[in-house]
N, C-alpha and C positions, 0 to 999 in steps of 0.2 A: 189615723189624719194626714194627708197629705204633706207634705215636707213645699216650701217655696220653694225649692232646688227641684224638686219631681216639678211641679208647674210650669218652670220655665220653659218657653219657644225655641229659642238660640238663635234670635233675632238677636241685631245688634245697631251698633249706631250707625257703619253704615245704610243698613236697609231701612233707612226713614226716607220718607217723601221729602223732609228740607234738611241742610246741613245739620251735622249736628260733632262738637269740636271739630271741624274743617281745619283745614291746611290752615286757612287761615284767621284760625285763634290761634294768637302767642301760647308755643309750649308754657310760657309760665303759670297761663289759665288751665290747659286740660286739664291738670288732675280734677280738680274739683268740679269741672264737668263732667267727666267723663265719669268721676265718683257718684256725682247727681243723676245722670242720664243711666246707669247702671241701678243703683236703686231705685227709679221711678220706674225701669222696662222689669224690676222683676217683680213690681206692687201693680203693673198692668195688666203682665200677666196671671198673676193671679188672680184679678178682675174677669180679664176675659176666658178662664177656664170653663170649658164648654160642658164636663160631663162632672165637676165637682160643686156642691150644692154652696148656696149663697152664702149658709152658715158658714161652712166650713172654710169659707176664701175670707170671710169676717174676721176669724179667728185667724187666719194665717197675718192678716194682715194687719192684726193689733200686736202678733208678734215681731214684724215691722218697724211698726212705731214703738214698741217696748225698745229694738236695739238701735234705732233712730236718737233714743233722748237716755241711754245709757243703764235702762234699769231691764237687759239681755244683750246676752253675748250670741243672740241663735242666729239670727240671721246674716251672714256676713257681706252682705251689701250697706245692712243698714249700721252696721258698726264700722264698715270703711270711711262713709260718709258723716259718719258721725267725730270720726278722728281725724278727719282734713275739715270740717267743718271748727271744731274747736281750735287745730294749728292755724287757720289765715281768720278767726277770728267775723266768722261769717255764721247767720243767722238760720234757725233749725226750722223756720216759720214756714217756707216755699216748698219744703218737700212734706212736712206736716198736711196741709192746705190740698199738694196730690193726694196725699191718702185721702183723704175727703173727698175728693171726686171717683177714688177708684173702690171709698166705701160704697157712693152712690148706685154706681156701674152694677154691686154684688145686687142690687134692691128696686130701682129706678130702671121702669125700661121704657116709658114713652114722656114726651116730656110737652106738657100744657100750650105752652103759646113763643113767642121769640124772647121775650122776657126770664122764662122760667131756662130756654136753653143755653143765655149771655151769662145770667148766674151759676148754669155747670162750668162754664166757660170762666168763671173768674176764680173756681176752684182748678179746672182740669187742663187749663193751656196758661193765665196768665201767670202763674208762680214760676215757667219756666223761664221768662224773656228773666222779669221780677231776681233771680237768682244769677244769670249772668252780667246783669248789670253789677249786681253785689259785686260779684267778682273781679269784676273791671272796676270796681270804685267808681260805679256813675253818681249821676245822680238823679236822688228820687223825681224829681219834675219830671223825667223823660218817662215814668209810669202809665200815662194815660196813652202815650200812643205808642207803649209796649204793650199796652192792656189791649188795644184794637186793634194790632198785627197781630196779638196772640189769639184774640179771640177769633180774629176770620181766619187764622191759618186751621183752627180746630173744627171751623164751622167745616169749612174745603175738604177735609178730611172726613168728615162727615157724608158731605154727598159724594165723596167721589167712591165710600164705603157702603151706602144706604139698603144698598141688595145684601155685601155680607154678614151684617151686624144686623140683620134681617133674618137670616137664609140659619146662620148658626147662635145666633147670642137671643134670639126674641125682642131686640133691642131697639127702640127706632129713636131717632135725633130729629128727625123733621116733625116738624110742631103739630100736634094732634088737630091743633085747632086752623089751624091749615088745609089738613088734610081732610076736617069738615067742610070746609067750604068750598073744598074741588068736591066735594060729594063723591070719596073714593076715602080707603080705609085701609089701612097695613098690610092687606094683604095684595095687594097692587106692589107693592114691593118685592114679593115672591112672582109676578111674570118675568117672560125673557128677554120683553123690551119694557119701556113704561109706556105707559097710555097719557093719551094726549094732556087727560088732569093732572096727572103726577108729574108731567115735563115740566108742565104750567108752573107747579108748584117749584120742583125744583130746579127751574130757571127764577124765579122770581126771590127766592134766597138769597142764590148767585146777587139776584142785581140789589137786594139789600145788603148783600156781605158789602159790595165794592163800596158802602157806605162807609163801614170800618179800616176799609183800605186805605181811602181817602184821608180819614183820621188820622191814621201812622205815616203816612206818607213821607210828613217833616222826620222823623224818628231818626234814618242815620246820620241827615243832617247835625244831627244836636249831640251825639254820639262824641266823644273825646278820643276815643282807642279809635289810632286809623284803621285795623284791621275786622276790630267786633262793626265797626261801621259800614266796611265792603262788605263784612257776610251780612248783617242784615239788608241792606240796599239789594245783595241779593236775592235772600227771598221776601222781600217784597214784590222787587220783580216776578219770582216764581208765583207768586201765589196771586197777581195781576195775572198774568197768564194762564191761571189754573182755572183762577175766578169765572174771566171770560170763557174757557170750556165749556164750564158749565152753565153759563148759560145758552150755550146754540149745544151738548150733544147729553148725550142716555147716558147716565152712567150706569145702568142697568143694561148695553148693550154695545157701550162704545168704549174704549180703552179715555180715562183723563189723568194720565198721570205723565209725569215727564222723562225719558230717556235717561243718561246720561249724555249721551252728546244733546239734548234740547237743553239739557245744564249747563254746559259746556259753552253754548250758540249763544243762549241768553245772556250770559254771564262778560264775553267779550264783545256781547253789543252794546250791554249797558257802561262795561268801564270808562269807555273816555267822559260819557253825561258823570258817571261819579268820577273822576280823575276832577272835572272844569266841576264840580259842585266842593270837594275837600281843599281846591286851591281857593275858591271864593270863599270859603267858611276862614280861610286861612289870612284874607286882606280885609 
């Protein structure tokens, strides 16, 4: 059997679509965030390895769980995260929830409907934001807004990568009920360009995703830590922009991603409004 180390992609936190432990996060909080990211990245690489059988992936994910909870020392990322969680008095539940999502990725290729997809996001996305909030000592009353934003980010990622997920992993996150209602099957994702029916499904999902982004809009305003609030506000801005792209562009044939220059431009455009928001929060 392969090891966790042998299945790593080499992808790092600077390669992600949205900021991870960026310069906006206070230095004292970066170590737990990066340890969490490294653990999640390693598990994600295991689950997404196209050449490894599902049962082998599940066995490796179990090794990661054992290392995380202190029953093994075999996966360095799990041991490192366990140590820093213990040092900081942080809960292990968020990492365990993410492992559940990766287990599903090993065996579940299709999602029935929107509710089925959001249930997946409950494990694959929401725990990430919850962990970051815990690291910063933020109130759990922020979890509903966090959950909406994290789920929206996950849906955006699924739509951006829908063709790649299908071609490389035979995994389809676009709900089967929506494809069936449009009179198409998953094979439509294998074309060079989305046909009108598939384009309509993708655009419709982006419009529904916009509802989640409306729920998450007050999120940054409620965060006490100013640096984290700025990062969340930037992520919300990037998500709004990408989601709008997905309403109008075809991810099978057109770019639906931000360049570093795009991110910088959106950040500078949004910064005055964010500063005003924080000023009004203090008054």
